[in-house]
RODO-2510 file (C-alpha; in nm, 4 decimals, decimal comma):
residues 508
     n   res          X          Y          Z
     1     m     4,9101     8,5105     8,9988
     2     n     5,0700     8,8500     9,0620
     3     f     4,9001     8,9773     9,3820
     4     f     4,9706     9,3428     9,3068
     5     a     4,8350     9,2989     8,9562
     6     f     4,5124     9,1542     9,0913
     7     i     4,4655     9,4544     9,3236
     8     f     4,5395     9,7064     9,0482
     9     f     4,3157     9,5320     8,7958
    10     v     4,0265     9,5194     9,0422
    11     a     4,0789     9,8891     9,1175
    12     v     4,0622     9,9738     8,7466
    13     v     3,7435     9,7706     8,7003
    14     i     3,5714     9,9192     9,0053
    15     g     3,6792    10,2727     8,9189
    16     t     3,5526    10,2536     8,5626
    17     l     3,2248    10,0977     8,6713
    18     v     3,1730    10,3816     8,9215
    19     i     3,2311    10,6316     8,6409
    20     t     2,9779    10,4452     8,4261
    21     y     2,7213    10,4442     8,7072
    22     h     2,7378    10,8205     8,7569
    23     s     2,7462    10,8860     8,3830
    24     a     2,4397    10,6690     8,3264
    25     k     2,2359    10,8990     8,5522
    26     r     2,3283    11,1947     8,3279
    27     t     2,2660    11,0147     7,9974
    28     m     1,9038    11,0915     7,9273
    29     n     1,8784    11,1215     7,5477
    30     t     2,0613    11,0484     7,2230
    31     n     2,2594    11,3735     7,2392
    32     d     2,3943    11,2664     7,5784
    33     f     2,4542    10,9108     7,4608
    34     y     2,6354    10,9883     7,1344
    35     v     2,8254    11,3117     7,2141
    36     a     2,8059    11,3680     7,5932
    37     g     2,5594    11,6521     7,5430
    38     n     2,8369    11,8640     7,3819
    39     r     2,9454    11,9501     7,7372
    40     l     3,3205    11,8802     7,7289
    41     t     3,5752    12,1630     7,7464
    42     g     3,8722    12,1908     7,5107
    43     l     4,1135    12,0464     7,7656
    44     q     3,8785    11,7644     7,8622
    45     n     3,8133    11,6716     7,5011
    46     g     4,1836    11,6962     7,4181
    47     l     4,2611    11,4514     7,6974
    48     a     3,9779    11,2256     7,5800
    49     i     4,1066    11,2345     7,2198
    50     s     4,4509    11,1390     7,3512
    51     g     4,3016    10,8601     7,5565
    52     d     4,1080    10,7384     7,2537
    53     y     4,4143    10,7516     7,0281
    54     m     4,7000    10,6213     7,2454
    55     s     4,5929    10,2614     7,2226
    56     a     4,7311     9,9188     7,3051
    57     a     4,9106     9,9342     6,9721
    58     s     5,0943    10,2420     7,0936
    59     f     5,1862    10,1251     7,4415
    60     l     5,2355     9,7543     7,3768
    61     g     5,2839     9,6976     7,0054
    62     i     5,5187     9,9880     6,9309
    63     t     5,7356     9,9166     7,2336
    64     g     5,7736     9,5542     7,1260
    65     t     5,8429     9,6436     6,7640
    66     i     6,1145     9,8947     6,8581
    67     a     6,2678     9,6489     7,1063
    68     i     6,2991     9,3754     6,8428
    69     y     6,3496     9,5649     6,5172
    70     g     6,4941     9,8952     6,6317
    71     f     6,4438    10,2135     6,4319
    72     d     6,1700    10,0741     6,2057
    73     g     5,9386    10,0443     6,5052
    74     f     5,9653    10,4183     6,5629
    75     f     5,7957    10,4782     6,2272
    76     y     5,4718    10,3885     6,4071
    77     s     5,5257    10,6746     6,6520
    78     i     5,6158    10,9211     6,3770
    79     g     5,3130    10,8308     6,1658
    80     f     5,0638    10,8400     6,4524
    81     l     5,1840    11,1857     6,5599
    82     a     5,2227    11,3451     6,2161
    83     s     4,8663    11,2499     6,1269
    84     y     4,7279    11,5173     6,3596
    85     v     4,8560    11,7929     6,1327
    86     i     4,5957    11,6868     5,8747
    87     v     4,3294    11,6492     6,1410
    88     l     4,3956    11,9975     6,2826
    89     y     4,4220    12,1984     5,9615
    90     i     4,1865    12,0205     5,7209
    91     i     3,9301    11,7985     5,8926
    92     a     3,8418    11,8871     6,2520
    93     e     3,6537    12,2179     6,2313
    94     p     3,4611    12,1567     5,9051
    95     l     3,3352    11,8200     6,0302
    96     h     3,2373    11,9706     6,3656
    97     n     3,0426    12,2479     6,1943
    98     l     2,8673    12,0063     5,9585
    99     g     2,7950    11,7054     6,1749
   100     r     2,5913    11,6191     6,4766
   101     f     2,6729    11,2641     6,5839
   102     t     2,8676    11,0809     6,3121
   103     m     3,0876    11,1313     6,0061
   104     a     2,7919    11,0470     5,7820
   105     d     2,5993    11,3442     5,9246
   106     a     2,8605    11,5783     5,7783
   107     i     2,8481    11,4145     5,4345
   108     a     2,4677    11,4212     5,4399
   109     v     2,4665    11,8020     5,4417
   110     r     2,5775    11,7795     5,0777
   111     f     2,4600    11,4314     4,9720
   112     q     2,1274    11,3048     5,1071
   113     e     2,1371    10,9632     4,9365
   114     k     2,0548    10,6846     5,1795
   115     n     2,2799    10,4370     4,9963
   116     l     2,5848    10,6525     5,0614
   117     r     2,5052    10,6852     5,4314
   118     g     2,4533    10,3095     5,4521
   119     w     2,7865    10,2266     5,2895
   120     m     2,9619    10,4782     5,5133
   121     a     2,8098    10,3147     5,8191
   122     i     2,9160     9,9658     5,7070
   123     n     3,2673    10,0878     5,6290
   124     n     3,3005    10,2584     5,9678
   125     i     3,1777     9,9517     6,1521
   126     l     3,4431     9,7417     5,9740
   127     i     3,7174     9,9911     6,0640
   128     t     3,6221     9,9960     6,4297
   129     i     3,6086     9,6158     6,4444
   130     f     3,9584     9,5898     6,2915
   131     y     4,0841     9,8373     6,5482
   132     m     3,8988     9,6701     6,8332
   133     i     4,0470     9,3281     6,7637
   134     a     4,3935     9,4759     6,8221
   135     q     4,2940     9,6136     7,1620
   136     l     4,1331     9,2875     7,2714
   137     v     4,4414     9,0896     7,1681
   138     g     4,6532     9,3150     7,3879
   139     a     4,4106     9,2809     7,6779
   140     g     4,4109     8,9030     7,6559
   141     g     4,7909     8,8932     7,6616
   142     i     4,8231     9,1221     7,9642
   143     i     4,5627     8,9470     8,1782
   144     h     4,6982     8,6046     8,0853
   145     l     5,0547     8,7090     8,1719
   146     l     4,9783     8,8599     8,5122
   147     l     4,6722     8,6841     8,6471
   148     g     4,7110     8,3443     8,4850
   149     v     4,3628     8,3740     8,3337
   150     e     4,3052     8,1910     8,0080
   151     y     4,3271     8,4076     7,6978
   152     s     3,9670     8,3420     7,5980
   153     s     3,8412     8,4262     7,9473
   154     a     4,0402     8,7500     7,9477
   155     i     3,8862     8,8531     7,6169
   156     l     3,5391     8,7832     7,7548
   157     v     3,6064     8,9993     8,0630
   158     v     3,7278     9,2978     7,8612
   159     g     3,4521     9,2573     7,6038
   160     s     3,1861     9,2508     7,8740
   161     l     3,3252     9,5607     8,0438
   162     m     3,3439     9,7655     7,7233
   163     t     2,9847     9,6728     7,6410
   164     i     2,8681     9,7833     7,9868
   165     y     3,0454    10,1208     7,9563
   166     v     2,8813    10,1997     7,6249
   167     a     2,5371    10,0514     7,6835
   168     f     2,4854    10,2311     8,0154
   169     g     2,7188    10,5312     8,0233
   170     g     2,7417    10,6307     7,6572
   171     m     2,9894    10,8975     7,5476
   172     l     3,0109    11,0637     7,8892
   173     a     3,1360    10,7490     8,0630
   174     t     3,3640    10,6702     7,7710
   175     s     3,5115    11,0217     7,7766
   176     w     3,5960    11,0198     8,1467
   177     v     3,7495    10,6734     8,1266
   178     q     3,9630    10,8040     7,8398
   179     i     4,0624    11,1206     8,0281
   180     i     4,1790    10,9328     8,3365
   181     k     4,3540    10,6722     8,1243
   182     a     4,5411    10,9393     7,9227
   183     i     4,6773    11,0988     8,2404
   184     l     4,7823    10,7621     8,3861
   185     l     4,9446    10,6471     8,0616
   186     v     5,1524    10,9599     8,0016
   187     c     5,2638    10,9804     8,3660
   188     s     5,3610    10,6118     8,3866
   189     t     5,5409    10,6248     8,0504
   190     f     5,7326    10,9310     8,1713
   191     m     5,8394    10,7475     8,4868
   192     i     5,9612    10,4436     8,2938
   193     s     6,1553    10,6708     8,0575
   194     l     6,3260    10,8337     8,3555
   195     m     6,4101    10,4918     8,4997
   196     v     6,5679    10,3834     8,1707
   197     l     6,7732    10,7015     8,1396
   198     a     6,8834    10,6781     8,5025
   199     r     7,0474    10,3418     8,4256
   200     f     7,2685    10,5250     8,1750
   201     n     7,3467    10,8262     8,3960
   202     w     7,0966    11,0400     8,2019
   203     n     7,3115    11,0160     7,8922
   204     l     7,1122    10,9549     7,5723
   205     f     7,4273    10,8816     7,3755
   206     d     7,5260    10,6003     7,6144
   207     l     7,1805    10,4420     7,5727
   208     y     7,2103    10,4719     7,1951
   209     v     7,5538    10,3093     7,1901
   210     y     7,4529    10,0315     7,4294
   211     v     7,1484     9,9126     7,2367
   212     s     7,3389     9,9322     6,9072
   213     q     7,5831     9,6749     7,0477
   214     a     7,3705     9,4677     7,2883
   215     t     7,1183     9,3322     7,0376
   216     p     7,1853     9,0696     6,7678
   217     l     7,1263     9,3376     6,5047
   218     k     7,4256     9,5369     6,6388
   219     e     7,4590     9,8765     6,4628
   220     k     7,1708     9,7863     6,2288
   221     f     6,9392     9,8194     6,5295
   222     v     6,9465    10,1985     6,4985
   223     q     6,9113    10,1926     6,1202
   224     p     6,5984    10,1438     5,9061
   225     g     6,5302     9,8248     5,7150
   226     n     6,4929     9,5592     5,9865
   227     f     6,1137     9,5385     5,9920
   228     f     5,9950     9,6760     5,6588
   229     s     6,0993     9,4950     5,3442
   230     g     6,2118     9,8080     5,1586
   231     p     6,1557    10,1809     5,1002
   232     l     5,8287    10,1227     4,9146
   233     d     5,6880     9,9188     5,2027
   234     t     5,7958    10,1884     5,4493
   235     l     5,6352    10,4644     5,2422
   236     s     5,3126    10,2672     5,2024
   237     f     5,2917    10,2078     5,5754
   238     n     5,3535    10,5723     5,6653
   239     l     5,0984    10,6966     5,4119
   240     a     4,8313    10,4834     5,5790
   241     l     4,9230    10,6070     5,9267
   242     v     4,9551    10,9758     5,8414
   243     l     4,6383    10,9907     5,6309
   244     g     4,4301    10,7334     5,8173
   245     t     4,3666    10,9217     6,1421
   246     a     4,1441    11,1790     5,9689
   247     g     3,9177    10,8937     5,8565
   248     l     3,8868    10,7047     6,1848
   249     p     3,5227    10,7182     6,2973
   250     h     3,5980    10,7068     6,6710
   251     i     3,8314    11,0087     6,6379
   252     v     3,5853    11,2048     6,4214
   253     s     3,3050    11,1449     6,6737
   254     r     3,5087    11,3313     6,9356
   255     f     3,4737    11,6537     6,7324
   256     y     3,1043    11,6582     6,8242
   257     t     3,1434    11,6437     7,2038
   258     v     3,2072    12,0199     7,2311
   259     k     2,9913    12,3155     7,1310
   260     e     3,2101    12,5605     6,9380
   261     a     3,4553    12,5180     6,6506
   262     q     3,7147    12,7112     6,8505
   263     t     3,6879    12,4498     7,1241
   264     v     3,7449    12,1765     6,8647
   265     r     4,0667    12,3500     6,7608
   266     s     4,1710    12,3775     7,1246
   267     s     4,0923    12,0068     7,1741
   268     v     4,3115    11,8971     6,8840
   269     i     4,5992    12,1231     6,9927
   270     h     4,5910    11,9844     7,3477
   271     a     4,5722    11,6313     7,2110
   272     t     4,8640    11,6870     6,9724
   273     w     5,0955    11,8071     7,2489
   274     l     5,0043    11,5178     7,4764
   275     i     5,0248    11,2582     7,1999
   276     g     5,3565    11,4038     7,0827
   277     a     5,5093    11,3763     7,4277
   278     f     5,3912    11,0187     7,4611
   279     y     5,5216    10,9008     7,1246
   280     v     5,8631    11,0566     7,1851
   281     m     5,8824    10,8487     7,5011
   282     t     5,8053    10,5227     7,3190
   283     i     6,1620    10,5220     7,1898
   284     f     6,2884    10,5069     7,5499
   285     l     6,0508    10,2207     7,6236
   286     g     6,1579    10,0292     7,3142
   287     f     6,5306    10,0872     7,3661
   288     g     6,4907    10,0057     7,7347
   289     a     6,3182     9,6774     7,6573
   290     a     6,5967     9,5893     7,4125
   291     a     6,8545     9,6661     7,6818
   292     f     6,7008     9,5066     7,9910
   293     v     6,4548     9,2356     7,8777
   294     d     6,5676     8,8907     7,7652
   295     r     6,5328     8,8770     7,3864
   296     t     6,3824     8,5286     7,3937
   297     l     6,0975     8,6674     7,6032
   298     l     6,0506     8,9558     7,3599
   299     l     6,0353     8,7259     7,0589
   300     g     5,7694     8,5141     7,2273
   301     e     5,5682     8,8005     7,3806
   302     d     5,6419     9,1152     7,1781
   303     n     5,3119     9,2705     7,2870
   304     m     5,4274     9,2443     7,6505
   305     a     5,7535     9,4388     7,6088
   306     a     5,6397     9,7354     7,8227
   307     p     5,5261     9,5282     8,1250
   308     l     5,8391     9,3130     8,0994
   309     l     6,0544     9,6263     8,0967
   310     a     5,8715     9,7544     8,4039
   311     k     5,9446     9,4250     8,5803
   312     a     6,3137     9,4424     8,4879
   313     l     6,3405     9,7962     8,6231
   314     g     6,1076     9,7929     8,9234
   315     g     6,0051     9,4378     9,0054
   316     e     5,6634     9,2772     9,0355
   317     f     5,4930     9,5833     9,1858
   318     w     5,5935     9,8150     8,9038
   319     m     5,5080     9,5546     8,6423
   320     a     5,1630     9,5190     8,7959
   321     f     5,1054     9,8949     8,7919
   322     i     5,2150     9,9371     8,4287
   323     s     5,0029     9,6404     8,3243
   324     a     4,7020     9,7909     8,4979
   325     v     4,7609    10,1158     8,3097
   326     a     4,7789     9,9176     7,9859
   327     f     4,4548     9,7458     8,0855
   328     a     4,2901    10,0844     8,1472
   329     t     4,4265    10,1965     7,8096
   330     i     4,2558     9,9089     7,6359
   331     l     3,9253     9,9587     7,8182
   332     a     3,9205    10,3274     7,7237
   333     v     3,9959    10,2685     7,3567
   334     v     3,7583     9,9769     7,3048
   335     s     3,4792    10,1751     7,4676
   336     g     3,5305    10,4552     7,2156
   337     l     3,5393    10,2051     6,9316
   338     v     3,2218    10,0281     7,0400
   339     l     3,0472    10,3643     7,0716
   340     a     3,1576    10,4679     6,7212
   341     a     3,0323    10,1423     6,5704
   342     t     2,7116    10,1648     6,7709
   343     s     2,6505    10,5189     6,6490
   344     a     2,7067    10,4106     6,2887
   345     f     2,4432    10,1403     6,3155
   346     s     2,1802    10,2969     6,5421
   347     h     2,1986    10,6545     6,4087
   348     d     2,3031    10,6099     6,0447
   349     i     2,1407    10,2791     5,9528
   350     y     1,8464    10,2409     6,1891
   351     s     1,7335    10,5968     6,2555
   352     s     1,8326    10,7706     5,9302
   353     i     1,7732    10,4910     5,6750
   354     l     1,5302    10,2355     5,8152
   355     k     1,3141    10,4807     6,0131
   356     k     1,3775    10,7747     5,7729
   357     g     1,4671    11,0073     6,0606
   358     k     1,1408    10,9431     6,2456
   359     a     1,2655    10,7123     6,5235
   360     t     1,1810    10,8254     6,8747
   361     e     1,4458    10,8899     7,1382
   362     a     1,3447    10,5708     7,3203
   363     q     1,3709    10,3616     7,0040
   364     q     1,7132    10,5004     6,9176
   365     m     1,8453    10,4420     7,2683
   366     l     1,7183    10,0837     7,2706
   367     v     1,8727    10,0041     6,9320
   368     a     2,2003    10,1693     7,0357
   369     k     2,2286     9,9554     7,3472
   370     c     2,1408     9,6367     7,1590
   371     s     2,3864     9,7109     6,8778
   372     a     2,6614     9,7727     7,1364
   373     v     2,6089     9,4191     7,2623
   374     v     2,6110     9,2677     6,9118
   375     i     2,9237     9,4558     6,8052
   376     g     3,0992     9,3633     7,1291
   377     v     3,0218     8,9929     7,0823
   378     l     3,1403     8,9973     6,7205
   379     s     3,4693     9,1636     6,8170
   380     i     3,5285     8,9099     7,0935
   381     v     3,4776     8,6176     6,8550
   382     l     3,7212     8,7634     6,6004
   383     a     3,9809     8,8497     6,8666
   384     l     3,9893     8,4896     6,9873
   385     g     4,1449     8,3895     6,6553
   386     a     4,4045     8,6679     6,6456
   387     q     4,6074     8,5948     6,9590
   388     r     4,9495     8,5728     6,7915
   389     l     4,9279     8,8853     6,5763
   390     n     5,1213     9,1988     6,6737
   391     v     4,8632     9,4573     6,7763
   392     a     5,0440     9,7464     6,6062
   393     f     5,0094     9,5627     6,2741
   394     l     4,6364     9,5144     6,3262
   395     v     4,5849     9,8843     6,3927
   396     s     4,7845     9,9796     6,0829
   397     l     4,5321     9,7804     5,8765
   398     a     4,2457     9,9840     6,0215
   399     f     4,4372    10,2990     5,9287
   400     a     4,4804    10,1724     5,5711
   401     v     4,1051    10,1221     5,5287
   402     a     4,0285    10,4612     5,6853
   403     a     4,2821    10,6385     5,4613
   404     s     4,1665    10,4589     5,1457
   405     a     3,7892    10,4804     5,1901
   406     n     3,6958    10,7621     5,4290
   407     l     3,9612    11,0253     5,3656
   408     p     3,9043    11,0547     4,9865
   409     l     3,5306    11,0838     5,0497
   410     l     3,5770    11,3566     5,3121
   411     l     3,8261    11,5657     5,1147
   412     l     3,6422    11,5435     4,7827
   413     t     3,3124    11,6264     4,9519
   414     l     3,4556    11,9286     5,1305
   415     y     3,6745    12,0737     4,8564
   416     w     3,5557    11,9651     4,5071
   417     r     3,2452    12,1393     4,3745
   418     r     3,1866    11,8947     4,0876
   419     f     3,1948    11,5844     4,3104
   420     n     2,8635    11,3938     4,3091
   421     s     2,7017    11,1166     4,5100
   422     t     2,7820    10,8473     4,2519
   423     g     3,1489    10,9362     4,2710
   424     a     3,1225    10,9327     4,6506
   425     i     2,9852    10,5781     4,6591
   426     i     3,2304    10,4475     4,3977
   427     g     3,5268    10,6099     4,5707
   428     l     3,4236    10,4737     4,9111
   429     l     3,3741    10,1200     4,7830
   430     t     3,6937    10,1278     4,5767
   431     g     3,9017    10,2290     4,8772
   432     l     3,7305     9,9784     5,1056
   433     i     3,7502     9,6792     4,8726
   434     t     4,1044     9,7364     4,7455
   435     s     4,2515     9,7965     5,0916
   436     i     4,0966     9,4800     5,2348
   437     l     4,1793     9,2751     4,9242
   438     f     4,5462     9,3777     4,9241
   439     v     4,5699     9,3064     5,2967
   440     i     4,4401     8,9531     5,2365
   441     l     4,6936     8,9044     4,9565
   442     s     4,9831     9,0553     5,1563
   443     p     5,2583     8,8704     5,3518
   444     n     5,0713     8,9433     5,6751
   445     v     4,7988     8,6960     5,5768
   446     m     4,9604     8,4828     5,3051
   447     d     5,2788     8,3108     5,4210
   448     p     5,3931     7,9520     5,3510
   449     s     5,5054     7,8894     5,7098
   450     s     5,3037     8,1059     5,9488
   451     g     5,0261     8,2835     5,7580
   452     w     4,6526     8,2384     5,7860
   453     i     4,6768     8,1363     5,4203
   454     r     4,9734     7,9000     5,3661
   455     r     5,0821     8,0283     5,0256
   456     e     5,3240     8,2820     4,8842
   457     a     5,1875     8,6350     4,9068
   458     l     5,0398     8,7725     4,5842
   459     f     5,0830     9,1357     4,6961
   460     p     5,4404     9,2125     4,8055
   461     l     5,3807     9,4979     5,0541
   462     n     5,2744     9,4556     5,4166
   463     n     5,0535     9,7651     5,4025
   464     p     4,8458     9,8493     5,0929
   465     g     4,8274    10,2260     5,1493
   466     i     5,0475    10,3330     4,8599
   467     v     4,8117    10,1540     4,6174
   468     s     4,4700    10,1613     4,7850
   469     i     4,4745    10,5301     4,8871
   470     p     4,5289    10,6628     4,5306
   471     l     4,2698    10,4119     4,4080
   472     g     4,0191    10,5519     4,6581
   473     f     4,0699    10,9037     4,5216
   474     l     4,0712    10,7764     4,1634
   475     g     3,7442    10,5898     4,2141
   476     g     3,5762    10,9046     4,3438
   477     i     3,7110    11,1210     4,0625
   478     l     3,6301    10,8793     3,7783
   479     g     3,2938    10,7926     3,9294
   480     t     3,2071    11,1611     3,9139
   481     l     3,3492    11,2384     3,5694
   482     l     3,2102    10,9303     3,3946
   483     t     2,8522    10,9559     3,5174
   484     s     2,5791    11,1848     3,3992
   485     k     2,4505    11,2626     3,7470
   486     k     2,4643    11,6369     3,8078
   487     n     2,5789    11,7880     4,1333
   488     d     2,3374    12,0238     4,3094
   489     p     2,5303    12,3536     4,3495
   490     d     2,2916    12,4722     4,6205
   491     h     2,3868    12,1775     4,8413
   492     y     2,7563    12,2459     4,7867
   493     d     2,7169    12,6156     4,8701
   494     k     2,5150    12,5308     5,1790
   495     m     2,7824    12,2864     5,2920
   496     m     3,0677    12,5333     5,2295
   497     v     2,8998    12,8076     5,4292
   498     q     2,8134    12,5761     5,7170
   499     s     3,1565    12,4083     5,7222
   500     q     3,3425    12,7382     5,7493
   501     l     3,1147    12,9040     6,0027
   502     a     2,9815    12,7969     6,3394
   503     r     2,7416    12,5069     6,3502
   504     v     2,4030    12,6371     6,2451
   505     e     2,0772    12,4916     6,1304
   506     l     2,0485    12,5694     5,7571
   507     r     1,7247    12,4654     5,5967
   508     e     1,6225    12,4767     5,2347
***
């Protein structure tokens, strides 16, 4: 056991539990629980968005992918960052003005059908579970590497902590864990980047030349084509990443934690700058790991590339600190994911559908806490079977589902007058089903030697985005054009006015 790691890990656990304790005393109703009472400032929410977004896939998975495959791994960083252009200019303010707690609230301003809200809730729960599995896999690897704890035990520890944060502290506790984690992650990544550059006398060209010769890939290391099978696979992957962020339920829920639309814009701008700085630095982490970490270790533990790099540069103490930051990263992200899934069930399914909007505050809070436990347990069980999967790959699958199912629904609802509820349901289900189906049939799942299904893949691409995203839009368009259901123009006009102005209560 790494003694320093034990101290740092205990400090992270105690610190986050203290935050949860104080937040629990300020969480008195559903508005506090779901959206922190809309009390966050633009800077605070921007930091929280960054903390929610810069996940284990970013810190662990991307670093390992760059270290092994070179330039192709950096496509993750490019896609994650570029996605915020769509969020800032198209999605953030309209959804803030329309919604209250969840993405389905915004859609319900135009379409009141309970079936649509139910399918949206189910889809969002699936997305968050996909995403959560990736974080738990990373947590299990880190704790096992440093503390010698069994993988299954590590997953149980992290799963228990994330459930406690959400069940007792709600969005306020989750937000402050994410804020502190974002600051720690960016600062520690900056320090590692400086340490890598210092080994090459602060000369980027020398680092570039060294890694292009030191790895088995030689000059191909700094060229595309080592990880993705071809241009079509690369394009499909980047489409999912760039378009998927706008459909992630845990990111959308952060638009509701502030009061004004202007503050939402400020939040996204702050988050974009911070996220941009972080993702630029991932190339130094990946190149550094390729230069200073034994390749046999990387091939066996690609998710541990960042901690192994820290050990190579600064010894056991620095490795322990970076691992603790990664641990805090995972706790922050999984808390946001559990809260998003909890909100989808307790607010969208229980309160809005089953109780028809008549559930009391006490009933909603009880169901929210219980659903947090159920969702946490389900994620733990699934994560136990995904130990050997690269966490960046798992997150890219969540992005594919979000881009194929949620994004078409959001854009067509906001910007197409003729769109109707039948088209909304068909488009959502088409994107959801096709993205999951093509993932199952892809080389990530079907492989004769190492896949979950030991057969040749029936779908050639690793990411289905280039097929499933257009199908999601096509399903919504055809579902609208081929049905006789008429759209209510009054609902569309009401939605357009409310989405472009400040959040107001418009009643028929």
